[in-house]
C-alpha positions in Angstrom: 0.0 0.0 0.0 2.8 2.4 0.9 4.6 1.5 -2.3 1.5 2.2 -4.3 1.2 5.7 -2.7 4.8 6.5 -3.3 4.5 5.5 -7.0 1.4 7.7 -7.3 3.3 10.7 -6.0 6.1 10.2 -8.4 3.7 10.0 -11.4 1.8 13.2 -10.3 4.8 15.4 -9.5 5.5 16.6 -13.1 1.9 17.8 -13.3 1.9 19.5 -10.0 5.0 21.6 -10.7 3.7 23.6 -13.7 0.4 24.0 -11.9 2.1 25.7 -9.0 4.1 27.8 -11.5 1.0 28.9 -13.2 -0.6 29.8 -9.9 2.3 32.0 -8.9 2.0 35.7 -9.5 3.7 37.0 -12.7 7.1 38.7 -12.5 6.9 42.5 -12.5 7.5 43.9 -16.1 10.7 45.8 -16.7 10.5 49.5 -16.4 10.0 51.2 -19.8 13.0 52.9 -21.2 13.1 56.7 -20.7 11.4 58.5 -23.5 13.7 60.3 -26.0 13.8 64.0 -25.9 11.8 65.9 -28.4 12.8 68.4 -31.1 10.1 70.4 -32.9 10.6 71.2 -36.6 8.4 74.0 -37.9 7.3 73.3 -41.4 7.7 76.5 -43.3 7.4 77.1 -47.0 6.1 73.6 -47.6 5.8 74.4 -51.4 9.6 75.0 -51.6 11.2 71.7 -52.6 14.6 72.7 -51.3 13.3 73.8 -47.9 11.1 70.7 -47.6 14.0 68.4 -48.4 16.2 70.2 -46.0 13.6 69.8 -43.2 13.4 66.1 -44.0 17.1 65.7 -43.8 17.2 67.6 -40.6 14.6 65.3 -39.2 16.7 62.3 -40.2 19.9 63.9 -38.6 18.1 64.5 -35.3 16.4 61.1 -35.4 19.7 59.4 -36.0 20.9 61.1 -32.8 18.2 59.4 -30.9 15.7 62.3 -30.5 12.0 62.2 -31.2 11.2 64.7 -33.9 7.7 66.3 -34.3 6.6 68.4 -37.3 4.5 71.5 -36.5 2.9 73.6 -39.3 4.0 77.3 -39.3 2.6 80.3 -41.1 5.3 82.5 -42.5 3.5 85.7 -41.8 3.6 85.2 -38.0 6.3 86.0 -35.5 8.9 83.3 -36.1 10.5 83.5 -32.7 7.2 83.4 -30.8 6.1 80.4 -33.0 9.3 78.5 -32.2 9.0 79.1 -28.5 5.3 78.2 -28.5 6.0 75.0 -30.4 8.8 73.9 -28.1 6.6 74.6 -25.1 3.5 72.9 -26.5 5.3 69.8 -27.7 7.5 69.5 -24.6 10.6 69.8 -26.8 14.0 71.0 -25.6 14.5 72.8 -28.9 12.7 73.9 -32.1 14.0 74.7 -35.6 12.7 76.2 -38.8 14.2 76.7 -42.2 13.2 79.6 -44.5 14.2 80.5 -48.1 15.3 84.1 -48.1 13.8 86.7 -50.4 17.0 86.8 -52.5 16.6 83.1 -53.1 20.3 82.4 -53.0 20.4 81.9 -49.2 18.3 80.4 -46.4 17.8 81.4 -42.8 18.1 78.8 -40.1 16.2 79.5 -36.9 17.0 77.6 -33.7 15.4 78.2 -30.3 16.4 76.0 -27.3 14.6 76.0 -23.9 17.9 75.2 -22.1 19.4 78.7 -22.7 16.1 80.4 -23.7 18.0 81.7 -26.6 17.1 82.2 -30.3 19.9 81.9 -32.9 19.7 82.7 -36.7 22.2 81.8 -39.3 22.2 82.5 -43.1 23.4 79.7 -45.3 24.2 79.6 -49.0 21.8 77.2 -50.8 23.4 76.8 -54.1 24.2 73.4 -55.5 22.7 69.9 -55.3 24.1 69.4 -51.8 22.3 72.4 -50.4 19.6 70.5 -48.4 22.3 68.3 -46.7 24.4 71.4 -45.9 21.4 73.2 -44.4 20.5 70.2 -42.2 24.1 69.8 -41.0 24.4 73.6 -40.3 21.1 73.5 -38.3 22.5 70.7 -36.1 25.7 72.6 -35.6 23.8 75.7 -34.7 21.8 73.9 -32.1 24.9 72.4 -30.6 26.6 75.7 -30.5 23.7 77.2 -28.7 23.6 74.3 -26.2 27.3 74.8 -25.5 26.4 78.0 -23.8 24.1 76.0 -21.5 27.0 73.8 -20.4 29.0 76.9 -19.4 26.0 78.4 -17.6 25.4 75.1 -15.8 29.0 74.8 -14.6 28.8 78.3 -13.1 25.4 77.8 -11.5 24.5 74.3 -10.3 25.5 70.7 -11.5 23.1 69.3 -14.1 21.2 72.5 -14.8 21.4 75.9 -16.4 21.4 79.3 -14.7 18.3 80.1 -16.7 15.7 78.1 -18.6 15.3 74.3 -17.9 17.8 71.5 -17.2 19.3 69.7 -20.3 17.8 66.2 -20.5 20.2 63.3 -20.0 20.2 62.2 -23.7 20.9 65.7 -24.8 23.8 65.9 -22.4 25.2 62.6 -23.8 24.7 64.0 -27.4 26.6 67.1 -26.4 29.5 65.3 -24.6 31.7 64.9 -27.7 31.1 68.6 -28.7 32.0 69.8 -25.2 35.2 67.7 -25.2 36.2 69.1 -28.6 35.5 72.6 -27.5 37.6 72.1 -24.4 40.4 70.6 -26.4 40.2 73.3 -29.1 43.1 75.8 -28.6 41.1 78.6 -30.1 38.4 78.2 -27.4 41.0 79.3 -24.8 43.3 81.3 -27.0 45.5 83.6 -24.8 45.0 87.3 -25.2 47.4 89.3 -27.3 49.0 90.8 -24.1 48.5 87.7 -21.9 51.4 87.1 -19.6 54.8 88.8 -20.0 55.6 90.3 -23.4 58.4 92.2 -25.0 58.0 94.5 -28.0 60.8 96.0 -30.1 60.3 98.4 -33.0 60.6 102.0 -34.2 58.9 105.2 -33.1 58.1 108.2 -35.3 57.5 111.7 -33.8 55.9 114.7 -35.3 54.9 117.9 -33.3 52.3 120.3 -34.4 54.8 123.0 -33.3 57.3 122.3 -36.0 59.7 119.9 -34.2 60.1 116.8 -36.3 59.6 114.5 -38.0 62.1 112.2 -36.3 62.7 108.5 -36.0 64.2 106.3 -33.2 64.1 102.9 -31.5 61.3 101.8 -29.2 61.1 99.1 -26.5 58.0 98.0 -24.6 57.5 95.6 -21.8 53.9 94.4 -21.0 52.1 92.1 -18.6 48.5 91.1 -19.1 45.7 88.8 -18.0 45.1 85.4 -19.4 42.2 84.1 -21.7 39.7 83.7 -18.9 40.8 86.6 -16.7 43.5 84.5 -15.0 46.3 86.4 -13.4 46.4 89.8 -11.7 44.6 91.5 -14.6 41.3 90.8 -16.4 41.5 89.2 -19.9 42.5 91.6 -22.6 43.9 94.2 -20.2 47.6 94.8 -19.7 50.1 97.2 -18.1 52.9 98.4 -20.4 56.1 100.3 -20.0 57.1 102.2 -23.2 60.6 103.6 -23.9 61.2 105.5 -27.1 64.3 107.4 -28.3 66.6 108.9 -28.8 64.7 110.1 -32.0 66.7 112.1 -34.5 65.4 114.2 -37.4 66.3 117.2 -39.6 67.8 120.2 -37.8 65.7 123.3 -37.3 66.9 126.3 -39.4 66.7 129.9 -38.5 68.2 133.2 -39.6 71.1 132.8 -37.1 71.9 129.1 -37.7 70.6 125.7 -37.0 69.5 123.7 -34.0 69.6 119.8 -33.7 66.9 118.2 -31.7 66.8 114.9 -29.8 63.8 113.5 -28.1 63.2 110.7 -25.6 60.1 109.5 -23.7 58.9 106.9 -21.2 55.3 106.0 -20.3 53.5 103.6 -18.0 50.3 102.7 -19.8 47.1 100.7 -19.4 46.5 98.7 -22.7 43.3 97.0 -23.8 43.3 94.5 -26.7 39.7 93.9 -27.9 39.5 90.2 -28.8 37.6 89.7 -32.0 38.3 86.0 -32.6 40.2 86.8 -35.7 43.7 87.7 -36.6 43.3 91.5 -36.1 42.4 93.0 -32.7 41.9 96.7 -32.0 44.2 98.1 -29.3 43.5 101.1 -27.0 45.9 102.6 -24.5 46.3 105.5 -22.1 49.2 106.4 -19.8 51.4 108.9 -18.0 55.2 109.4 -18.1 58.0 111.8 -18.9 59.1 113.6 -22.0 62.7 114.9 -22.6 63.8 117.2 -25.4 67.5 118.0 -25.8 68.8 120.7 -28.3 72.3 121.5 -29.6 72.7 124.9 -31.4 75.1 125.6 -34.2 74.8 129.4 -34.7 76.6 131.6 -37.2 79.5 133.7 -35.9 79.9 135.6 -33.7 77.4 133.5 -31.7 78.7 130.5 -29.9 77.3 126.9 -29.8 75.1 126.0 -26.8 73.0 123.2 -25.6 69.8 123.0 -23.6 67.1 120.5 -22.4 63.5 120.4 -21.1 62.0 117.7 -18.9 58.2 117.5 -18.9 55.5 115.4 -17.4 53.4 114.0 -20.3 50.1 112.1 -20.8 49.5 109.9 -23.8 46.3 108.5 -25.4 46.6 106.0 -28.2 44.8 103.6 -30.5 45.8 101.1 -33.1 45.6 97.4 -34.1 47.5 94.2 -33.6 48.0 91.4 -36.2 48.5 87.9 -34.8 51.4 86.2 -36.6 51.5 83.1 -34.3 50.0 82.3 -30.9 53.0 84.1 -29.3 53.9 86.8 -31.8 52.0 89.8 -33.1 52.7 92.9 -35.2 51.5 96.1 -33.5 50.8 99.5 -35.1 49.5 102.3 -33.0 49.3 106.1 -33.0 49.5 108.3 -29.8 48.8 111.9 -29.0 51.2 113.2 -26.3 50.6 116.4 -24.2 53.6 117.6 -22.2 53.8 120.2 -19.4 55.9 122.3 -19.5 55.9 122.7 -23.2 59.4 122.6 -24.9 60.2 125.7 -26.9 63.3 125.8 -29.2 64.8 129.2 -29.8 68.1 130.5 -31.3 69.2 134.1 -30.6 65.7 135.0 -29.5 64.1 133.5 -32.7 61.5 130.9 -32.0 62.1 127.8 -34.3 59.5 125.4 -32.9 57.7 123.7 -30.0 57.0 120.1 -28.9 54.4 118.5 -26.7 51.3 120.5 -27.5 50.6 118.0 -28.9 53.3 115.7 -30.3 52.0 112.7 -32.3 53.9 109.4 -32.1 53.5 106.3 -34.2 54.8 103.0 -33.1 55.5 99.9 -35.2 56.8 96.8 -33.3 56.9 93.1 -33.0 55.4 91.8 -29.8 56.5 88.4 -28.5 54.9 86.8 -25.4 57.4 85.0 -23.2 
């Protein structure tokens, strides 16, 4: 009897196991993957084949990046910026884009608005050639990435994972931007030192011409400068520098009078504040202002019976200048600037009572030199 019961249990065991499994509660489903961030593309000029194809290619570019793209109709007569912002808000998109054919027909305007920086950017792109739709789509993506780079800078200055204004960048947007951020950080141009960053030495020539008749004259010039770094590092803000200027002795034609001639020699030294306005290109405007000293030395060669004599005048002088710098390399630049110099007391050159000229009211000085950052 016991053997029969044991045999019965062995025969029924396979059937009981699946029954218990079926009676057990089902395993909880896996959590759904996070939804992809949205980008809204406003469909403008739907009758224009080029604009339509460019919008299609832009949708493909953003879709390939993993974003959900929604198409929103747009009337051209309305306010484009307001329509972009409204579309991004209504669709829950982190950015919106639109492409328009310009009135000239040879270019197109790309409009990008992103809710991360709350910024609208417009770029005009040439649309000639068979590759124009692809070029426009790529440029639109680049424009969106460039705008979002600003969000990364704002977030780093405000709080981790967010922006100072607007909304936080979604995780997939941050992943999409990671290579662009790394490239920008590695790009030397992104952190290009200012023209006067660090310690610099400039050597060149100086030309002087006074409105009072003394000059023209030429002589050597030497300048030493120290300025702030690309991001304001150092003791001075970016673009601003302190500079010592030494010029002279400058020599020119002798002054002639009824009683003979007078040779003139001039020297000057200034402590200046210099500001190089960074333009992102090879040429940068340069402004300066400073105080220092001005020295004029004369040597007279009169006709007999007068005898030769010398004299000199030391003056306190102020200078105001402007010019431009041309970058030759990252550490070398060619500078050309012009200064107006006012001196007190004014230097007056006379011979035997005859007034031959004056200097310092004002004297104009031109400098041409090669600046090398050490």
